[in-house]
C-alpha positions, 0 to 999 in steps of 0.5 A: 709786900706790896705788888703793882699790877698792870691792870690793863695788860693782856688780851682779856683785861681788865676782868681777869687781871681784877679777878686774879688780883682777888684770887691772890689777896684771898690765897696770900695774907702776907700781901700788904698791898696790891695796886691796880694801875689802869683807868680807875672807872673801869677798874672800880666797875670790875671789882663791883661786879666781882663783889670783891672789896678789900683794904689791900687794894689801891687803885692808881689811874692811868689814862693810857693803855699800851696796845700790842701793835705799839712799838716799845720805844714809842709807848715809852715816849708817848704813852707816858701815862700808860698802865704799865708805866704807872705800875712801873713808877710805883717800883721806882719810887719804892712804894711797890716791890715788884711789878706784874703785866700781861700786857706788851712784852717790849714795853714792860722790858722797856720801862723797867730797863730805863726806869729801874736799870739794870743790876750791877754786872748785867748789860741786858736783862733776860726773860726767864720762862719756866717750861716742864719736862717729864722729869723736871722744870727747866728755865729757858733764857732768854725767852725774848727780851733781846733778839740781839745779844753778845757772848757776854750777855749768854754768860750773864743769862747762864748765871742769873738762870742758875740762881733762879733755878737754885732759889725758885726751882730748888736745884742744888747744882743746875746743869746749864746747856747752850742751845746749838745745832750740834753737841760739838763746840765747833758747831753753831754759829759765832755767838754760840761758838764764843759763848761756849768758851766763856761757859766752859771757864765759868764756875757754873755746872756746863755740860755743854751744847744741847739741841732741840731734841734734848730740851724734853728727851735729855733735859737740863735744869738752864737753857742758855740761848738768845732771845730770838731763839728762846722766844721761838723755842717757847712759843712752838712748844706752847703751840705743840701742846695745845696742838697735841691736846686737840689732836688726842681728843678728836682721836678718842672721840671717834669710837665708844671704846676710845671714849671709855678709855678716856674716861678711865684715864681721865685723872692722867689727861688731867695731870698732863693738862695741868703740867703743860698749862702756862697758867701754873707757872703764872709768868716769867721773871725779867732777870737782870733788872734792878727790881722784880718784874713778872711778865705773864702770858698775853692770854693770861686767865684769872688763875694765870694773874694769881700765879703770876703774883705768887711768883713775884712773891717768891722772887722777892722772898728768895732775894733772887736779885742779891743773889744774882749781884754776888754770882755775877761778880764771879762771873765777871772774871771771865767775862770783862764788861763791854761797853754795850749801851742799852738796847730798847726792844722795838 
């Protein structure tokens, strides 16, 4: 398989993206090629810096970079030679099987939606972020691709999230929960109330509404919400995990006895750190587009880039998109398609 990497995307690109690509090529011999999209001179300099050479690497020169303060629509129109644009072009042309980026999320959604289009029966793509709990992993969808959604979109997210949970996370019959402000079907806003009715009629393993405290106390395998709520949940959860680590470290350093206890429990602390480290997940799959796109954290490390490439490989090998096409046909029996022109993230 062939992967197109936006080598200029991310807070620490291109150093970490090049290192991550090298790690992936060493770890996964079944990768046929990694295309590095970005400024050629900088990418060659980084490859020389780490002393890495592999015939499976091909550089695709891109003269522009989408900055984090760029509007997605403007980047799509004015930065046609950006690294993320060139990476998506490779998938569109059939030269690559997937695109991986840790850059501007809105630009990645816009580029893939416009150039690759959505799968038949899918009106809007959704970002599927994998999050850990004490007992399982769950898929949060949508984690930020679209902030204005309709009930039919959330039904489609539920179908796609269930497919991802089955094929990638290995759950035979994933439970689906709808994010709301109360368990009762009469609680929530118009969006959640109408979505509840659609999910209730579907063939999915829908268990009803879930609240914020259920995410980690009574976890399900698929959490469905609009992109605004999902992005807030994702980033709040990430920040709490980091803050708790700092708080714990500060408290443990307050006395020699605590420090000794921390040393004895170091294995447990390291296990929790790995479990809550976004780098282990690598990146979130943008479900619903006619192709594979992995969106990584802006602060991705080389390990995160390597794992994002792994997620791309797994998505290809497990045939996520063909399965979504099969399952969405069933769901459309309960939710006739609406006329909804694709909205490009701003």
